[in-house]
Residue, then its C-alpha position, 0 to 999 in steps of 0.5 A: m621484561t625489565v621495566v625502567d623508572e623513568r621519573p626524575a629523581t626527587p630531590a631528597e634523591a639528587p646527589r648533594r652538591r660538595p661545598n666549597r671550601l675555599l669559598a666556605l674558609l674566606r666564608n667564615s674568616w669575614r665572618q671572624l674578621t668583621s666580628m665585634r669581638t676581633a675588633l676590640v681585640l685590633l683595638f686593643l693591639l693598636a693600643v699596644a702598639a703605639i706604646p713603643g711610640s710614647v715610650l720610646p724617642q721617634r725620628g718623626v718628633n726628636p731625632e736628637d733624641v735618637r742619636d742619644y738614644f743609639v749613644a746609650h743604649p748599644d747593643l739594644a737601640p739596634v735591634l729595635d731599629r730594625i723591627g721600626a720601635f723608632e718610627a713606630f707608628g709608620s712601621v708595618w707591623f702597626s701598619a698591619i693593625y690598623v688596615l686590619l681594623f679599619t677592614s673589621l669596623i666597616g664589616c660591623i658598621t655596614p650591617r649595623l647601618r642597615d637595620h638602623v635606618r629601617a628601625l629609623r624609616s619604621k613605625p612603632p610596632v603593635a601594641p602587645k595584647r598583655l599589657d599588664r606582663l610589662p616591667q612597667h604597667a599602669v591604669f587610668a581614667a582616659p584624659a579628655g580626647g581619648a588617645g590624641a591627647i595621649a600622642e599629643a603628651l607624648r610628642r611634646r616629651r618627644w617621643r615617635v608616636v603613632v595612632r592605631g585607632d583607641e592604639v597610641s605606640a610611641e618608642k624613643g632612645f635611638l640616639k643610644e645607636t646613632g652614637n654606636l654608629l657614629f663612633h664607631s664610623s667615626l673611628v674609621l674617619v680615624l683610619v682614614g685620617v691617619a692613611l692619608g697622612s702617612w701616605y700622600g704627608w711629610s716631614g723634615n727636620k732642620l737645625l736652624v741658625a740666625g743669620p742672614d747666611n743661614g736661612f734654608c729653603n724647603t728642599q729635602q737636600q736642606y733637611a737633616e732628616t725627611k720623612f716624604g710619604p709613598r705617594v711624596d716627592d721632592v718635587d711636591l714640596p712646595p717653595f718657600c725659604v725660612r730665615l731666623d732672624d731673632f730668638e727669645a728665650r725665659f726661664l724660671e729664676s728660681n728653677g731654671q725652666p722654661e717659661f717662653f719662647n719665641a721665635t722670629v723668623t721671614t720667609t720667602n715665597l718663591e712662587t710669588g717672591e712675598t716675604r714676610q715676617a712672622d712670630f712663632s713658639v711652641n704652642s703656636p707654629l708657623r702656618l705656610d701655604g703647604a706646610n706649618v712649621y714647629l718649634l721643637g729645641h734651641g740651643y747656642a752657637p758659638v762664633i770661633r775665628y781661626t786665622d791659620r800660620f799664613g794670617q788667612s782668617q775662616t769664621s765657624t758658626k756651629p750648631f753646639l747640640s744640648t746636652g741635655d742639663i737643665g743649665l743647656t749646655g752645649e757640646g759642638l764641633a767646629d772644624f778647618p778642614d781648607a785652614n794653612v794652605d799656603p798662599a804661594t803655591g795655592r796648595r793645602d797640607p791634609n795633615l795641616q787640618m784644625a778642627f775644635t771641640g768642647l763644652y759651651l757654658p751659657t752661665a759658667p762656675q766661677e770656678g772649675p770644673f767647668v764642665r757644666s752651666e748653672y742656667p740657661t741664659e748667657r750670664n758668663p758665658a764661656l766655652n771650653l776647647v780643645a784643639y786637634r790638629g792632623n788629616l780629619g778624614l773629610d777628604a774619603g769622602i767617608p760620611g759622619s757627624v758635623y757635631e763629632l770628630d772622627q774618633r777613628q783618625v785619632r785612634a789611628g795618630k792621623v789626629k793630635e790633641v795640641g791643646a786645650k782651653l777654656l775662654r771667655k768672649g772676646e778672648s783668643w788663644t795662641l796654639d803651638d804653631g802660632t795660630t790663632v783662636e778668638f771666641l768672638g759670641t754666639e748665634p741663637y740656633i733653633v730645632l725645627s720640625v716642618r710638615y705636611d699631613p693631609g688628614s690633619t682635619l679630618l682627623l679632628v672633625s672625626s676625634g670631634l665627632l667619635l666625642v659626640g656619638l660615644m656621649g650618645s650611646l653612653f645616655g640614649r636609652r631604647r625604650r617604647v610606652f604602649f596606650r589602649v583605651g578601653t572601660g571600666d576600673p582602674v586597678g587598685g580605685s573606685p569603680t567608675n561607672g563604664s567610663s573610659l579607662v587607658e592601661a598603658g605598658g612600658l618597656p626598655r630596650t635596654d638598662h635603664p633604672g631611670f625609666a620606672d621614674e620616667f613612665a610614673s612621670l608620663v603616667g602622672e601626666l595623663v592622669g592630671g589632664a583626667g582630674e582635671r577635665d572630671q573636676r572642670a564636669g564636675a563645677g558644670r555639674d554644680d552650676d545647674r545644680a544650683g540653677a534650678r534650684e533658684g529657679a524652682e524658687 
């Protein structure tokens, strides 16, 4: 007869469930990502990723320097541009690093914050049985009031105190962990502020020439270069207009270094129609409703009047960009594509278009070569022009620079050089076909950066909290002290005939070189209180003896 065991399988006999490999992989990956080691590595990578933004020119700050870098490094610049080196802080790789760092910091902070709150709400632990085994230990006569007096003295020193019968437990130094958590939480807020600025912020660069006809309004089309966040559209821009009225610059007489810049502008709010005049400088931006206007640079725009063969005059006020020297030498282009229009037929010959390239010298030397200004202010202004005639290629619809002549047309022979001349202010030049060009003077121009960053306030506050948290984490020290009131003799002292004694012990939770002195100071204060009590008691006994002798006499 076959006997069947119908007992249920014990846990040891039950088949084991296979672990989910995908779940285990995700769990281990999360643990690695939220470890402090990974956070430190990501912080290091973030610092390394910020190096290109500090070394290389950035389009959002100074697009002219980016253009000059392309000219100086024609082979390297396109490679760097493809990897986002000229927009380092908005590149994909930089964003990926700070998103990972953001996640890692949150994963590190959350459990530590929970434990810290639990520690703040809990009471100091019970005193250990063997206080003599702690790093700091002392035995002294109990002060008047016993454990209550000890607790009061500790509270005056801002210790967290709990009294359990004849035992006193106290701890101090939660500022270290509080500062540590505040530091890392502020770092998360910094990343949030950067993300807000990247998503909802925008910026635009504009070169603005002085004059009532050269103002601009806050639309994307009027900027030379713009950078919009993925959550920003053209309709989100605040409606305002800016016109440059005057610009003042002062330089040191010794070496021409800049000393003072100030721009006077007129702003108009298109919604309310309010118009106001304001001044701003390099370190004091113009605050508008919904945007800030920063002054990045300045220069001169020569005013050139060209009179064609039919007697029609046209005036050009084009900015000449600075070549980067201390004398503020400017280089630019003044073109007249609509010149030489036959008034009888209204037809324009495209092969008779005119353009003038050259250098503007605010302070030209007394003798040639006239290629560099000696001082940045206009002490001896001169305009070194080269005239070109032909088809400038503007009708072909091919985009080109407004500051440089299209050299492809020159190489193709469609545009030819017809002469060169140095003009002082007020002088004119008659070309070979009888047309004339006059140098009337200059107008100042400024380079503006109009920006809106919704995370700037959060960045400022979080940076301040970050410094506060860093100070707390550096100077805070966690430590505990314990006191037990009993009877006996002090260590190394004379017997006290069964009087109350206090055994004290101290333990620093972290490395704290000054804890021994702090513990000795605390014990000294309590011993002093006990000494005063004994002195008062001794004085009372002497008075009683003296009174007894007087009564006997």
